[in-house]
C-alpha positions as MATLAB code, in Angstrom:
seq = 'MTLTKKLEIIKQNGYKLEAPHDLMAITHEILDQLGSTDSYLRDELGYSTLSHWIYREDRYSAEQLREIMNRVLSDEMWFDQIGRSNDDSVFLRSFTSLVVALLLARDNKNPFLSEQEFRQIMERMIDYCQQERDLRGFVAQGGWAHAAAHVADAVDECVKHRDSTAEDCAKLWTGLSSLIRNAQEVYQAEEDERINNALIAMVETGKASVATVCSWLEAESWQRADYMESFIVRINWKHLVRSFYFGLQRAGLLGEEQARLQRIASSFAPAY';
ca = [
      81.826   76.676  114.895;
      84.189   79.612  115.346;
      86.749   80.513  112.699;
      89.522   79.708  115.181;
      88.205   76.169  115.602;
      87.737   75.727  111.843;
      91.307   76.818  111.156;
      92.728   74.666  113.947;
      91.076   71.615  112.357;
      92.335   72.612  108.909;
      95.875   73.044  110.254;
      95.736   69.698  112.039;
      94.673   68.110  108.729;
      97.703   69.486  106.898;
      95.726   72.481  105.561;
      93.332   70.232  103.679;
      89.840   71.622  103.290;
      87.089   69.085  103.616;
      83.321   69.319  103.094;
      81.182   71.190  103.918;
      83.654   74.109  103.763;
      83.881   76.226  100.626;
      87.380   77.501   99.767;
      86.458   81.094   98.917;
      83.914   81.384  101.719;
      86.481   80.498  104.378;
      89.110   82.619  102.595;
      86.880   85.662  102.998;
      86.300   84.718  106.626;
      90.078   84.796  107.126;
      90.371   88.142  105.346;
      87.609   89.469  107.610;
      89.863   88.715  110.613;
      93.201   90.041  109.328;
      92.707   93.079  111.543;
      91.983   91.033  114.657;
      93.982   91.819  117.804;
      94.009   88.066  118.465;
      97.488   87.255  117.119;
      96.853   83.531  117.318;
      93.842   83.784  115.011;
      95.285   86.494  112.752;
      98.843   85.264  112.384;
      99.354   81.653  113.433;
      96.075   80.429  111.942;
      94.747   82.912  109.375;
      97.895   84.113  107.649;
      99.522   80.690  107.923;
      96.547   79.093  106.164;
      96.586   81.665  103.364;
     100.326   81.153  102.960;
      99.828   77.452  102.399;
      96.881   77.841  100.079;
      98.170   80.759   97.990;
     101.884   80.044   97.701;
     102.798   76.551   98.817;
      99.888   74.607   97.389;
      98.543   76.756   94.510;
      95.059   75.986   95.785;
      93.361   78.916   94.013;
      92.520   79.469   90.367;
      93.647   82.662   88.631;
      90.092   83.989   88.900;
      90.007   83.297   92.643;
      93.407   84.929   93.129;
      92.132   88.038   91.375;
      89.108   88.068   93.661;
      91.450   88.060   96.673;
      93.659   90.694   95.040;
      90.784   93.066   94.344;
      89.636   92.843   97.921;
      93.028   93.394   99.582;
      93.927   96.329   97.320;
      90.752   98.147   98.344;
      90.529  101.200  100.568;
      88.566   99.044  103.005;
      91.573   96.795  103.625;
      95.038   98.073  102.680;
      94.145  101.710  103.253;
      91.668  101.330  106.086;
      92.164  104.328  108.431;
      95.531  105.016  106.807;
      97.496  107.742  108.553;
      96.435  106.734  112.048;
      99.028  105.547  114.544;
      99.205  103.779  117.879;
      95.855  102.064  117.510;
      94.627   98.653  116.435;
      93.815   99.679  112.849;
      97.432   98.913  111.896;
      96.897   95.156  112.063;
      94.520   95.049  109.111;
      96.759   97.218  106.937;
      99.935   95.406  107.893;
      98.635   91.885  107.393;
      97.042   92.958  104.127;
     100.597   93.802  103.004;
     101.575   90.215  103.760;
      98.735   88.889  101.609;
      99.870   91.184   98.787;
     103.366   89.736   99.213;
     101.899   86.230   98.994;
     100.019   87.056   95.790;
     103.164   88.479   94.185;
     105.252   85.518   95.331;
     102.655   83.168   93.830;
     102.749   85.150   90.574;
     106.546   85.092   90.532;
     106.391   81.296   90.857;
     103.386   80.627   88.638;
     102.229   83.735   86.723;
      98.607   84.826   86.697;
      98.870   88.638   86.723;
      98.878   90.801   83.626;
     101.423   93.595   83.440;
      98.617   96.105   84.012;
      97.523   94.276   87.163;
     101.099   94.144   88.401;
     101.489   97.886   87.922;
      98.236   98.526   89.760;
      99.614   96.604   92.736;
     102.939   98.428   92.553;
     101.361  101.879   92.535;
      99.117  101.010   95.463;
     102.153   99.650   97.303;
     104.118  102.873   96.876;
     101.125  104.931   98.026;
     100.769  102.707  101.078;
     104.443  103.044  102.029;
     104.213  106.806  101.799;
     100.998  107.070  103.808;
     101.506  104.523  106.601;
     102.355  106.179  109.907;
     102.033  103.323  112.391;
     105.410  101.622  112.064;
     105.571   99.872  115.425;
     107.104   96.421  115.619;
     105.747   94.188  118.383;
     102.687   95.478  120.229;
     102.032   94.163  123.719;
      98.285   93.890  123.123;
      98.006   92.315  119.688;
     101.393   90.892  118.777;
     103.304   91.798  115.656;
     102.149   94.908  113.817;
     105.416   95.218  111.861;
     103.941   97.276  109.021;
     107.338   98.355  107.657;
     108.699   94.816  107.531;
     105.534   93.374  106.013;
     105.272   95.881  103.181;
     109.031   95.596  102.593;
     108.430   91.885  101.923;
     105.875   92.892   99.300;
     108.303   95.388   97.732;
     110.922   92.629   97.574;
     108.539   90.436   95.557;
     107.672   93.446   93.386;
     111.346   94.021   92.557;
     111.751   90.383   91.511;
     108.714   90.500   89.211;
     109.260   89.823   85.522;
     107.626   93.118   84.529;
     109.491   95.389   86.941;
     112.128   97.689   85.471;
     114.908   99.988   86.622;
     112.427  102.864   86.496;
     110.023  100.891   88.671;
     112.779  100.257   91.219;
     113.418  103.992   91.438;
     109.714  104.459   92.204;
     109.763  101.646   94.757;
     112.698  103.360   96.455;
     110.456  106.351   97.154;
     108.231  103.966   99.078;
     111.051  102.267  100.976;
     112.683  105.568  101.901;
     109.337  106.775  103.286;
     109.457  103.900  105.765;
     112.663  105.401  107.146;
     111.608  109.046  107.020;
     108.217  108.467  108.637;
     109.270  106.199  111.502;
     108.449  107.712  114.873;
     110.838  105.404  116.731;
     114.170  103.740  116.101;
     113.395  100.382  114.495;
     114.079   97.565  116.936;
     112.851   94.431  115.172;
     115.205   94.192  112.163;
     112.974   96.249  109.918;
     116.151   97.580  108.295;
     117.035   94.030  107.233;
     113.624   93.492  105.642;
     113.842   96.831  103.786;
     117.372   95.959  102.742;
     116.209   92.689  101.169;
     114.425   94.706   98.481;
     117.545   96.809   97.825;
     119.723   93.715   97.505;
     117.148   92.219   95.126;
     117.407   95.334   92.930;
     121.164   94.816   92.646;
     120.975   91.037   92.218;
     118.441   91.338   89.390;
     120.494   94.050   87.681;
     117.643   96.558   87.890;
     119.655   98.980   90.031;
     123.407   99.191   90.403;
     125.151   99.617   93.738;
     126.156  103.082   92.499;
     122.510  103.956   91.863;
     121.465  102.915   95.371;
     124.418  104.889   96.767;
     123.154  107.966   94.927;
     119.708  107.488   96.463;
     121.216  107.195   99.939;
     123.464  110.226   99.445;
     120.420  112.345   98.601;
     118.787  111.586  101.955;
     119.054  113.887  104.957;
     118.357  113.182  108.593;
     118.247  116.779  109.743;
     114.939  117.856  111.289;
     113.882  120.911  113.264;
     113.222  118.689  116.276;
     116.259  117.061  117.916;
     114.601  113.716  118.691;
     113.131  113.433  115.196;
     116.617  113.988  113.767;
     118.042  111.425  116.181;
     115.527  108.752  115.179;
     115.830  109.315  111.434;
     119.625  109.379  111.548;
     119.861  106.062  113.390;
     117.367  104.346  111.086;
     119.290  105.518  108.023;
     122.550  104.378  109.588;
     121.138  100.924  110.269;
     119.805  100.617  106.726;
     123.156  101.594  105.196;
     124.940   99.062  107.386;
     122.457   96.361  106.395;
     122.972   97.211  102.731;
     126.760   97.170  103.095;
     126.923   93.781  104.782;
     124.198   92.351  102.554;
     126.238   93.249   99.486;
     129.342   91.840  101.113;
     127.633   88.505  101.837;
     126.381   88.337   98.247;
     129.778   89.228   96.792;
     128.330   92.382   95.224;
     130.161   95.142   97.110;
     132.652   95.814   94.321;
     134.077   99.267   93.716;
     131.540  101.069   95.907;
     132.922   99.835   99.228;
     134.648  103.113  100.147;
     131.654  105.119   98.939;
     129.261  103.170  101.147;
     131.604  103.602  104.090;
     131.488  107.354  103.551;
     127.692  107.258  103.392;
     127.575  105.293  106.633;
     129.859  107.891  108.224;
     127.499  110.677  107.138;
     124.798  109.097  109.305;
     127.164  108.422  112.195;
     126.916  110.430  115.424;
     128.482  113.863  115.426;
     129.911  113.503  118.938;
];
């Protein structure tokens, strides 16, 4: 029986796993297909099943979760062919980010990670953000790649973690800002909103003030030697600042920095 058929039956049964299937065996089968260009298998079946089993149902023991964690953090998964762009290798890296986000969300709900393990994940996450170059959204042949949005979800869970600190948030910012600096196109699929979620979480948890985030944004430049590169970076920064501004406003957190954020937004506005 194909994995697609197995997962269709599991989904139809409310994600219950019945004999003769072994939980970890089929989990590794799913992980084997996270890089598939078949979006139905990869996303609607594989990732959906892991989401139910890891986060919604707490199906795995701490030992089993660590087994999954060790595999997804490996060079063979999260960093497979890192640095490449415009090819199918992005799917494995991007959907690995989503599994990392699931593991952190599960730990935030029901802890199983040590502080050392959490910091290992965080450091790998920052490295990934800085090295990923394929930041496309929807791909005609393969569906959602969405690497920036997926790793931003993981950063969001990292920010909310009990062991994360203000210093950690400053490090995580270096990862998030890389997603803006390294984009080869203007983001079109609300990636700025997903990145912004992590920034809002920093403020909501008290690990970074609005003033601190403003200082980070003020230190960024969109100027490049190439006109189109400058154009793309400037627009992506502008969209992120707008998302941050309105996100703070919705959360009632804008406070005294309203005029400052408006000035920052103006600095990324068009010069014509």
